[in-house]
N, C-alpha and C positions, 0 to 999 in steps of 0.2 A: 503561492509556494506551498502553503500548508495543505491546500486541497490536492495538489500534485503529490506531495509526500504521503498524504493519507491514502490516496489511490494506489501508490506504489506499495505501501505497507499492506494493503488489502491483497494485492497480487502476490506478495511474498507469502502471506498466510495461505492463499489458495494453492501454492506450490509445496506447502509443508507435507513431508512424507514422500516426496518424489525423488529422493536422493539416497545414495549408498551411505553406509554407517559413518565413515569419516567425514564425508561431505555434509551429512546431516548435522553433525556437531557444529561445523562452521555456519551452516545455514541457520540453525536454531539460535546461535549467537547473534547473527545478523538480524533475525526476526525480533529478538529481545531488544537489541539496540535500537532498531527502528521504532518499536513501541515506546521505548523510553524517550527517544528524541521527539516523537509526535506529542507525547504528553507534556514535555517541557516547553515546546513551542506553544501549545495551547494555553499553558499556565501564564506565559508571558504576553500573550496577545489579549489586550483589554478592549480593543476596538474592532473586533471582527464582526462584520455584518453576517449573522448566521444564515440568513436566506441566500445571500450571494455566495457564501462559502459552500453551502450544500449544493447549490446549482452548479458551481464549477466542479465540485467533487463528483457529483452524479454524472455530469457530462463527460469528464475524463474517464470515469469507470465504464460508462456506456461505450465509449470509443474503444477502450481496451477489449471489452467483451466482444464487440463487433469484429474487431481485427482478429481476435483469437478464433472466432468461428471459421475464418478463412484459412487458418493454418492447420496442416495435418498434425496429428498427435503421434509423432514417431520419436 
């Protein structure tokens, strides 16, 4: 779950700046909240296998980038 959320958080960061002013305010709140949530989860996880976590995170992120290449930017 943490790897999925971390990948989601990275995608949010990649979208930063892509919205109009009022939407940007809400988006920045979401990004800040996502960062806080990720940090809190990491603090509470004492038994994370770092290698497995990074492998899952990298795989999820690679899938997202692969899918993004096939979607037009309109």
